[in-house]
C-alpha positions, -999 to 999 in steps of 0.1 A, spaced: 197 220 188 210 187 200 246 196 200 241 231 214 227 217 246 245 184 249 262 184 283 272 157 308 281 153 344 305 130 361 292 104 386 310 90 415 323 61 394 338 84 369 312 76 342 296 105 324 258 109 326 237 133 306 224 163 326 187 166 328 190 204 325 222 219 309 243 241 331 232 278 328 197 270 315 179 265 348 162 299 349 150 296 313 138 261 320 118 274 350 103 303 331 90 281 303 79 254 328 57 281 344 38 282 311 28 245 315 12 255 348 -5 285 333 -22 269 303 -36 241 324 -59 265 342 -83 272 313 -81 236 302 -96 224 334 -119 254 339 -136 239 309 -148 209 329 -165 233 353 -178 255 324 -197 226 308 -217 220 340 -222 257 345 -234 264 310 -257 234 311 -273 252 341 -271 289 330 -281 283 293 -304 253 301 -288 229 276 -280 192 271 -247 174 278 -240 173 240 -245 211 237 -224 216 268 -197 194 253 -193 219 225 -172 239 250 -145 213 244 -151 213 206 -146 250 203 -116 249 226 -97 221 209 -105 233 174 -84 263 183 -54 239 188 -61 222 155 -64 253 134 -35 273 148 -9 246 154 5 246 119 6 284 115 24 284 149 51 260 136 56 280 104 59 313 123 84 298 148 105 283 120 109 318 107 112 339 139 120 313 166 105 299 197 102 333 215 78 346 189 56 316 196 56 323 233 47 360 229 19 354 203 5 326 223 3 346 255 -12 376 237 -41 354 223 -45 337 256 -49 370 275 -73 384 248 -95 353 249 -99 354 287 -108 391 285 -135 383 259 -155 364 286 -166 397 300 -186 410 269 -198 374 263 -213 373 297 -229 407 294 -245 397 261 -254 363 276 -247 345 243 -233 310 243 -218 315 209 -196 344 221 -183 322 249 -174 295 224 -156 322 203 -137 334 233 -127 298 241 -114 294 205 -92 324 209 -78 311 242 -70 278 227 -54 294 197 -30 310 221 -24 278 239 -17 261 205 12 285 201 24 279 236 23 241 234 38 240 199 67 261 213 71 247 248 70 210 243 97 207 217 117 235 234 118 216 266 124 182 249 154 197 230 168 217 259 195 191 266 207 156 259 181 137 238 185 107 261 168 127 289 142 143 267 112 122 279 123 127 316 128 165 311 94 169 294 77 148 321 93 170 347 81 202 330 47 187 324 45 177 361 37 213 368 8 212 344 -14 192 368 -8 219 395 -25 243 371 -52 217 364 -60 215 401 -59 253 404 -84 256 375 -108 230 388 -106 244 424 -111 280 412 -141 269 391 -156 249 419 -152 277 445 -159 308 424 -180 297 395 -203 271 411 -229 289 432 -241 257 449 -277 266 439 -293 237 421 -330 243 414 -357 216 414 -384 218 387 -409 232 411 -385 259 421 -378 268 385 -416 270 379 -420 293 409 -392 317 397 -408 317 362 -441 326 377 -424 355 395 -406 365 363 -373 360 382 -359 330 364 -341 350 336 -324 371 363 -312 339 380 -298 325 348 -280 358 341 -265 358 376 -252 323 370 -237 333 337 -219 363 352 -201 341 377 -176 330 351 -163 365 344 -141 373 374 -118 342 372 -112 348 335 -105 385 339 -79 377 366 -64 351 344 -61 376 315 -41 400 337 -18 372 349 -12 360 314 -4 396 302 22 400 329 38 367 319 40 380 283 59 411 295 83 389 315 91 367 286 94 397 263 121 411 286 140 378 289 170 374 267 173 340 252 209 326 251 230 331 219 236 293 217 199 287 216 194 313 189 222 299 168 208 263 171 173 276 161 187 293 131 204 261 119 173 242 125 151 266 104 168 254 72 157 222 57 130 197 68 99 188 48 65 174 57 69 144 33 100 133 53 78 128 84 58 102 65 88 79 66 90 79 104 67 52 118 72 62 154 60 98 146 29 87 127 19 63 156 25 92 181 0 114 162 -27 87 164 -19 80 201 -20 116 211 -54 121 194 -68 91 214 -51 103 246 -64 138 246 -99 126 237 -97 102 267 -84 128 291 -108 156 281 -138 133 279 -130 117 313 -128 150 331 -155 168 312 -182 143 321 -169 132 356 -191 157 374 -223 146 355 -213 110 361 -209 115 398 -242 134 400 -260 108 380 -249 77 398 -242 88 434 -264 119 435 -237 141 450 -242 179 449 -222 199 423 -197 213 449 -188 178 461 -186 165 425 -162 195 418 -140 186 447 -138 149 435 -127 162 401 -101 183 419 -90 152 437 -86 134 404 -64 162 392 -43 159 423 -37 123 415 -28 133 380 -1 157 394 13 130 417 14 106 388 35 131 368 61 136 394 62 99 403 65 89 367 93 114 360 113 98 388 104 62 378 117 69 342 152 69 356 149 32 359 122 21 334 119 28 297 92 55 292 73 35 265 73 3 286 60 22 316 32 38 294 22 3 282 16 -8 318 -3 24 326 -25 21 296 -34 -15 303 -43 -5 339 -65 23 326 -84 -1 303 -94 -21 334 -103 10 354 -124 25 326 -142 -9 322 -152 -7 359 -166 28 353 -187 15 324 -199 -18 340 -202 -8 377 -216 28 378 -218 40 414 -191 48 440 -169 20 427 -171 34 392 -164 69 405 -133 58 423 -121 39 393 -125 68 369 -109 92 394 -79 68 396 -74 68 358 -60 103 362 -29 89 380 -21 65 352 -29 89 323 -5 114 338 27 104 319 10 98 285 9 133 269 46 142 275 59 107 268 40 104 235 52 139 225 89 133 234 89 98 218 71 111 187 96 139 179 126 116 187 154 119 161 136 142 137 162 170 135 151 199 113 116 185 112 111 188 150 90 220 150 68 207 122 64 174 138 56 190 172 29 212 155 13 181 140 12 163 174 -3 194 189 -29 194 161 -39 159 172 -51 175 204 -83 179 183 -92 145 197 -106 165 226 -130 183 202 -141 151 185 -144 125 212 -160 147 240 -192 154 221 -193 118 209 -194 108 246 -222 133 250 -242 117 222 -236 82 236 -248 93 270 -280 108 255 -288 78 232 -279 51 257 -297 66 286 -267 70 309 -232 84 313 -216 51 321 -218 39 285 -200 70 273 -168 59 290 -164 32 264 -147 59 244 -118 64 269 -115 26 273 -110 22 235 -85 51 236 -64 34 262 -64 2 242 -49 22 212 -23 39 235 -13 4 248 -8 -7 213 12 24 204 35 22 234 41 -15 230 50 -9 193 73 19 203 92 -3 227 98 -27 198 109 1 175 134 13 201 148 -23 205 152 -27 167 169 7 165 193 -2 194 201 -36 179 209 -20 145 231 7 160 251 -19 180 256 -42 149 264 -15 123 282 10 144 
């Protein structure tokens, strides 16, 4: 696809510069970028669901953390089938299948709430994430390849910059429409139980999750119809056809930058999901804020995440993406350490601020990981999406640490270690790029 979309523009000095978005592909870029906004909504509604289900199903933090396990297992299980389907039928098939599963999973929240069964909610979340696995496996490499490879990281960061807007929307919708603001003391629970009204209260709290997900199901289905009616350019279809031939899994094992990217993405998603999933319990534990205020602080953290995405996409015009990510990762190691060692308002502010510096990590790791892989790009992209399972693994680990250590602060050691790994990866990638550049200059 590289040659199909390679285009340049002339600067005032007469030097050619690669276009960020090729001429004639602006509408297609905008349409696919809208998906980045859309799939962020359920991702961050999960952070609200954990707290809500801990209340409505009376469960521990570890059991609530299974929301993320069910969700991110969907990514892990479906990413490879998504890649194989798209290698045969193209990116458009991935978009349509993903949106269909996304819409269905959201709709399943209705019968799950009526049955008041936690296992049915987990199943619905798995279906949603299965759809998102198709969307992310298609969208990330599609955007990265939609133009000159020199601008791939910037282009993907720009598209991903709309993802935090969806994250903010999800957290805000959850805070306003799912959280009731009713937090019962033990004596109030006992009183409702004595009046045989406690079960009705729990059911009413469970039913609060239905409306946001049904609305999201309708919006997603309309997006499916829009993409189905969109004609993808012939140059894109021809490039996809050429890419579908050749490429093997074993070839990827020889690309060190790809293997490191898989490990880094596993760590990053675990850090991101764990940080946001337990931010509300952390706030309530150490500063005793009500759930509504904690929800708004989470929303503020996501706003910083969005600002960081746009700022980083601009900054990458002047700074190497991997070098910038090294700096951000080191800063987040320090901020996570404050959250662990100084729980309280200072710890809260430090953990909220980590969202700004984690903002560039996912798209940068993805773009750098699939760099120069040619016919193996879809396969590599699916494996990096599979590494999102870090959210399923590390989130419940944080829950277990919080239960066994007696506090939420100790659990944030997990994101701290994840940022250390990302700092190592990004520093190593800078060195790989320098060696590649040196070799190309000397053997050209």
